[in-house]
C-alpha positions, 0 to 999 in steps of 0.5 A: 343568473342560472345556477351552476351544477355545484351550487345546485348540488350543494343546495339539494344535498344540504339546504333542501334536506334540512328544509325537509327535516324541519318541515316534516320532522319525525314523519320524514322517511326518505328523500331521493333525487332522480331523473335528469339531475343525475344525467349528463343532460342536466342543465342548471337553471333550465332542467328540473330537479326531481325529488321524491319525498317519502313521509309517514303522514301527509299532514297539511300543516307539514306540507304548508310549512315545507312550501313556505320554508322551501319556496325560494330554494325550489324556485331558484333551483327548479326543484319539483317535489313529489311527496308521497307516503310509503304505501302511496308510493308502492301502491301506485306502481301499477299506475305509473310503471314507466315513471317508477322504473325510471326512478328505480334506474336513475336515483340517489338516496339523500336521506333514509332508506332506498324505498325503490327496492320495495317496488313491484312492477308487472310487465302487463302494467308497463305495456299498458302505460306505454301504449297509453302514452304512445296513443296519446302522443300520436293524437297530440302530434296529429293536432300539430299536423293540423296546426301546420296549416297556419301561416308559415312564420307562425307555423314554424315557431309553433311546431319547433317549440311544441316538438322541443317541449315534447322531447322529454316525454318521448325519451321516457317512452323509448326507455319503457319500450326497451324495458318491454324488450328485456333491456333493464338498464337503458342508455342515458345519452338520447342518441344512444337511446334512439339507436338502441330502440331502432336496433331492438325493434328492427327499425331503420334510422328515423326522425326520433333522433332529432327529437330525443336528441334535442336537435329539432332546430337542425331539421330543415323543415318542421312540417316534414319532421311532424309528418315523419314523426307521425309515421314513426309513432304509428309504427311504434303503436303497432309494435306495442299493440302486437306485444299485447299477447305477451303482456302477462309475464312476471314482474319487471322489478 
C-alpha cells in the first residue's frame, strides 16, 4: 500500500534521522531533504524522496551499516540517499550546477548545518551543463523518433512511456534555463514553469507543456508529440548555444 505523505514525512524526519545517526555516528554532519518531496507534485509511494547526507568520512563500514539498517525504510518510502563528504559536495559544484542549484532552491535541513550556503556555482558551468543536457536529450528524442517507425500498438505504448519517464529531467533543464536568464527562484508548478520559460525566451506555447505537466496522455498523437518536441529542443539548443558568449559572468550562487 502506498504511503501517505504524513507517514513518509514522519519516517524521514524521525526514523531515517535516527538511522543516519546510528550508522554514521560522529561522522554525520548534515542531513538535507530536497526535490519533489517538498513540492506539491510529490506523490507518496510513487515519487522519490531525495536526501543529501553529508559525512566527515565516507568509511565503508558506516555505509554498509547504513544500508543494512535503513534498507526497509528506504525501500518502503522510495528514499534515494546521496552520501558525500563536505569537500566532495562543494568541490563538485562545477560538475553538477543544475542539480545543486535545484537543491539550494528547494531543501529542508533535518540535521546539522545548511551546507548549501557553501556552494559557489558559476554561470559558465551552468550554461555548459544545460547545453550538455539539452543535446543529450535531443539525441535520445531522435532515437524515439526512430522507434516511431515500429508497429502502431507497440509504438504508442513505447513513446508514451518514454516521454512520461523523461518529463522530470526536462523540468530540471527548464529551471536551469530560467536561471541562465537571471530568474533565481523558479516556479514549482510545471505549467507555470513552462509558461515562464516561453515568456523569457520569447517562444510561443508549444509541446513542453504536455511533457513537463505530466499530460503526455492528453496529446492526441504520441508521434506528433515527439516531432513537436524535436523541433522545440533544437530551438532551445540554439538559444543556449547563442548564449555561450555571455557565459563568462560571475557566480550564480
